[in-house]
Each structure stands twice: as C-alpha cells, then as structure tokens.
N, C-alpha and C positions, 0 to 999 in steps of 0.2 A: 491576334495571338490568343490561344487558349489560356485561361487563367491558371495560375499555380494554386494548388490546394494545400494549405498549411493550417487549416482551421482546427483540426482535431486529429486524433490518432486512431480513429475508427472509420475512416472514409473509404478504405479499400475493403475488398471482400474477405478473403482468408488466405492464409499461407498455402502455397501450392501443395505441400505435403498433406495438408488436411483435405483439400479438394480431391487429391488423388485417392486417398483412402475412402472418402465418401463415395467416389465413383466405383472403386473396386468392390465395395461391400454393399452397394445400393440395393441389390436384389436378395441379399441375405435376410432370412427371417430371424427375429429375436423377440425376447420378452419385452414388455413395456415398463414404463415408470422407473427406469434406472436399475432394473433387476437383470439386465443383460450382461453378456460377457465383456463387452467393450467398457462398460462402466466399472465392472469388477476389476478389470485390468488397470484402468486409469486410477482407481482408488488405491490399488497396491503401489503403483508407481509414485503417486503423490505421497503416500505414507513413507515410502523409502526416502524420497527427496526431503521430506520434513523430519526424518529420523523419529517418526512417531508411529510405531507399528499398530497401535490400537485405535488411532484416530477415526472418528466418524467423518466421512466425506460425502457431501451431497452436491448435486449439480443443479443450478438454477439458471434461468434464461438471461437476466440482466441485472445491472447494478442496483438500481432503485428498488426493484423487486426483492433483491437479496437483502439490502439494508432494512427494508420494511419488515421482512419476514424474520430476520435474525433478531432485530431489536425488539420486536413484539414478543418473540419467544423467550427472551432473556429477562424482560421486565415484568414486574407486578403491575396491576392496574393503576396504582397510585404513584408509580415511579416515572422518572424522566431520564433522558440520556444527555450526558455532558459532552459538548463538542465545541470546537473552535467556532467563533462567530462566522468564520469564512468556510467552515466545513461543508461538504457537499450536501449533507442532510439538512444543514441550516439555510442553504441558499438556493440550490438548483435541483431540488427534488419535489418542488411544488407542494410542500407541506405534507408529503407522504407519511412521515412519521406521526405528525399531529392527526392526520386522517385516521391513523390506526389507533389513536387514543393516548398517545404519549407525547409529552412536551419535550422539545429540544431546549436544553439549558445551556446557554452559550457562555464561553470563556474568552478572554482576550487572547490574541495570537501574535506571534512574531513570524512574519512571512509564512503564515498558514499553520504554524506549530503552536501547540499549547505547552505550558511548562508544568513540571511536577509541583513547583511552588504555588502557582496560581490554582492548580487543582486542589492542593491541600488547603489553601486559604478558603476556597469556596466551600469545601466540605466542613472545615472547622466552623466557618460562619453559619452554615446551615444548622449544624447540630447544636450550636450554642444559642440559637434563636429560640426563645421561649414559645414561639408560635409555630415551630417547625411541623407540628402535626397538621397544621392548616395549609401546608405548602407542598409543592411537588418534590418528593424525595429523590435525590440523585441515586440511580441504581446501576449505571454503567457509564463507561467512557468510550467514545467513538473517536478514532484517529484514522487518518489516511496515510498510506505509504506507497508512493510519494504523496505529499499534500496537494491541495488545489493550487498552490503556488509553485509546484515542482520541486519543493524542498524535501529534505530527508530527515527523519528521526534517526539519531545514532543509537547504537545498542545501549549506551549509558543512559540516554534520555528515556528510552523505553523501560529500562530497568527501574529508573527513578519513578516513573509513572506507575509501573506495576506495584512498587512498594506502597504508594499512596492507595492504590486500589485494594491491596491487601489490608491496609490499616482501616479502611472505611467500608470494606466488603462490597466493592464495586466490581462488576464484570468489565473486562477489557476486550474491546472488539476493534479489529483493524480492517479497514476497507482497502483491499489491494487491487482496485480496478486497473491501476497502471503498475502493478508489482514487477512485471518483467523489466520495466525501465529502471526501477530502483535496483534490482538485483544486478543489472548490467552496468550500473554507474560505478566508476572507480572510487568515488567518495563514499560509497555505501559500505557499512560494516555489519548490516543486519541480514542474516541468512533466513531461509525458510525454517530451519531448525530453531533459530532464535525466536521466530514468531510463534512456533508451536510450543516453545518453553514459556513464553511470556504472556501469550494471549489466551483468553477463554475461548474465543472464536476469531477466525480471520478468514478472508476469502482471497483466492488466487484469481485475478482477473483474466478473462479470455477475450471478451468483446473488444477491448482496446489493445490486445496483445496477440493478434494473429488468428483468432478464432472468428468464425462467422458470427457467433454469439455465444454467450454462456460464461458463468462464473462457478468456481469450485469452492464451496464452503467447507472449511476444515474445523472440526471440533476436537481438539486434542484429547479431552476426556469424554469418551463416548456416552457416559451416563449423565452428562451435564444437562442436556435438554431431552427429557423423556418424550418419546413419540414425535421426534422432530420431523420425520417423514410425513406424518399426518398433519402437522402444523404447516408444512410447506404446501400441502394440498389445500388446506383451509384458505391459504392466501392466494390461491389460483396460480401457484408457482411450480406445480408439478407437471413436467412435460411428459405426455403420453409416449412420444417417440424419444424416450430418454437416451437411447443409443446415440442420437445425433450429438448430444452433449458429451457422453462418455468417450465416443470415438475421437472427438476433437482434443480432449484433454489427454487421452491415451497417446495421441500423436505428439502433442506439445511436450509430454514428459517421456518421450522416446529419444534416446541419444542426447539428452540435455538440451533439446531444442528450446524449451521455455527459458532456460538460463542464458541461452545465446541470442535469442530473437531480439532482445532489446538493444544489443550492441550497435546495430546499424542506426537505430534512432538516436542513440547517444552521440555517435560519431557525427551525424548530420547536424544535430543541435549544437554540438561543440564548434563545428565549422561556422555555423551562423553566428554564434556568440563571439568567436574570435574575430570574424569579419566586422561585426558591429563595433567591437572595442577598437579595432584598427581605424575605423572611421571616426573615432572619438565619441561614439554614441554610448552613453551609459545605460546599462540594463536596469529595468525597473525593480527587479527582484533577483536575489542571488540564487537562482535555480540551477542545479547541476544536471538535471535529468533531461527529458525530451521536450520540455516546455520552455520556450524563450519568451520573455516579457520585455517589451520596449515601449517607451513613451514617445509619441510623435506629435508634432504640431499638426493641427487639424487640416491645414492646407496640404501638407505632405501626405497625410493619411488619405485624403481624397484622391491623390495621384496613385497611391498604393492600391486603393480599392479598384482601380481600373485593371490591375494586373494580377492581384493576389487575393485569394479568399483566406481570411484570418478570423480570429475570434475577438470580439469586443471584451475588454476586461473592466475598465473603470474610467471615469472622468476625474482626474486630479484637479483640474481647473477648467476655466471657460474655453481656453484655446488649445488644450492638449488632451490626448486620449492614450490610455495604456491598452495595448493589444497583446494577444498571445499568438505565437507561431508554434505549432506542434509538429514534430516529426514523428515517424512511426517505423515499425519494423520493415515497411515496404518502401520508405523514402529512398530514392536513388540519387546518385551523385550528380546526375545531370539536373535534376530538379533543384537540388541544393545550390549548385553553382548558379543556376538561372535566378533563383531567389536572391542570392547575394548580389548579383549584377543589378537587379531591379532595386534593391535596397540602396546600393551604392549610388545609383543615378538619382534616386529620390532624395536621399539624405544630403548629398553633395550639391543638389540644385539650389540656386539662390531663391 
C-alpha cells in the first residue's frame, strides 16, 4: 500500500486554478521584478481584501527568506526580535535571523503563543536594567498566525500585544505562512483588515496555501521601510520572473479563493480530531486549525510509520513521541478516511 502523506501542508503542487492561469499566460511577455500587470492586479486585490488601499505589497519566494528580509529591514544593527521560544525563527530556520546579524530574543509560550503580560515584563526588565546599553535591545515582536502549534491569536490578544508594542516602540510583525487556515477556522476572529490595522508588517502565505511557491508581504504604511524593493534585492529575494508570484496571488485573491481554500483542510483536520477523541486518544495540543498533534507510544508509532508519513514534533519521555499530522487545501475525503482507519487499527491494537 502506498503511504499516506500527512507530514505537512505543502506536499502538493498548486491549486488547479493557478496551474490553469500559468498555462494560459505562459507565452505572454511581461516586465520583470514584480513590475508586471499580474503583480499590479494582485496588489490591488490584496489591498482591497485588507481594506488598506495604500499598503505596499511585495512578493517573495519563501517563508524563511521573507522572515529574514523583513526582520533585517525593520531592525537597527543593535536590536533583536522578540519571539516565542517555539517560534519558527527560533527553531526551524537554521539561525537565519542570527546569520543576518540579529538575535532572536525568546519568550515563554502557551501552546505556541506569547502573552502581552510576558512581553511587557520582558521590556520593563530590559529598560530597568542599568546595563541595558550593553545588551541586545528588543526592536520588534514576531508572531505566527496560526502558531507552530496550530493555535490562534484572538483579536483581543493581538490588540493587547499591539498596545505593549506602542508603549515600548516595538514593531509588530506577523508570519502568515498558514494564514489561509487561520482565516478558514470557525474559532478565528482575526481578519486581514485586523492584521493590517494592528501590524507594522505581515505576510500572506502562499507556499503552504495553494501556491507553487511565494509569500505576499503587506506593509500597511508604505513609508515605513524606505527602499524596501532594494532591500529585498540585497537579500537575494527579488525574483526576476516576478509575474510568476503575482499571477499566483492574483488567482488566490480572485473570487475569495484564498479565504475559501483553507476550509477543506480544516474539515479534514476536524474529522481526524473527532475520530481520535472517539478512540479515547487525547490530543497533545488544543489546535483548531489544520495541524493535529497526538502523542503515541513508540511501538504504535513504529506501526504507523509503515503506512503514514508524518512530522516528528517532540519526545515528552523515553517511550512516547508527539507527532504532527497536517491536512491541506488538497486533502481529500478518501485520504482522511483511510488515515482514520489506520489510526483506529494502531491505537486499538494491544
């Protein structure tokens, strides 16, 4: 039997509507570096979706590249970025931020989320330290929506964090690699316009959300980062064939496709969570989006490994492992049902 692939949400190629438009426009000639008509159209659609008509919108290839470029452009040489100790820039970006000359300053987390209180305590402690001029100054806050644990910041939580940022003159940056799955989640109350109102910069993920590749950086205040286009190029992040990015986001923001594309993933993940609860299997983290985390005894995990491709998460103890199962915009009901059957057999086995 072929293995079932639930390791991540970017294992498929691209949404058929994107492939169709790429084929239809393949031989059209256009300007380079994002100055083409496809990018212009995508920018306008994103501005309308964010209710931010003046926003600067730039298209970059991937998430790590986007994080490194944006963070470096927002920080002074002596500043660092505050993030959850489990944040993507803290764990799974191979030190890309530090490689660019900025320290990641970690904060405690609750299922992937930082709190406004902990953020305020960190800043208060830093500025009350008589030696702070010898230390890395916090210059911005990095969040993910959804988080690495599949959890969501509420609008109230983001507003509280924004207030601390205002009080301590910190930029607020939100990584939206999986943003489509947050927007599609019934528990979510944060819209694109909320992000545009509360963030200094955020990005709309494409790579994990139906595009072949690409992320759309949104800067609500177009004057915030002078010469951002040039900074993107300095970081090797400017795609010559920028039309390939613009066309994909133009398609994703046509007829609300981006706002709808995550619903399938949420439905699949909900079905998996419901089945696991029915088996009496407690979930490792309370994630409502497209990532499902469960803890298995290592013997059961070895049996699962024969049939399912999953992501390792952590080892809580010697005999157990927490794994992640991720659905995507392309996960079909047959795959989901088959996965549930496999999990039922493994978990119920003596």
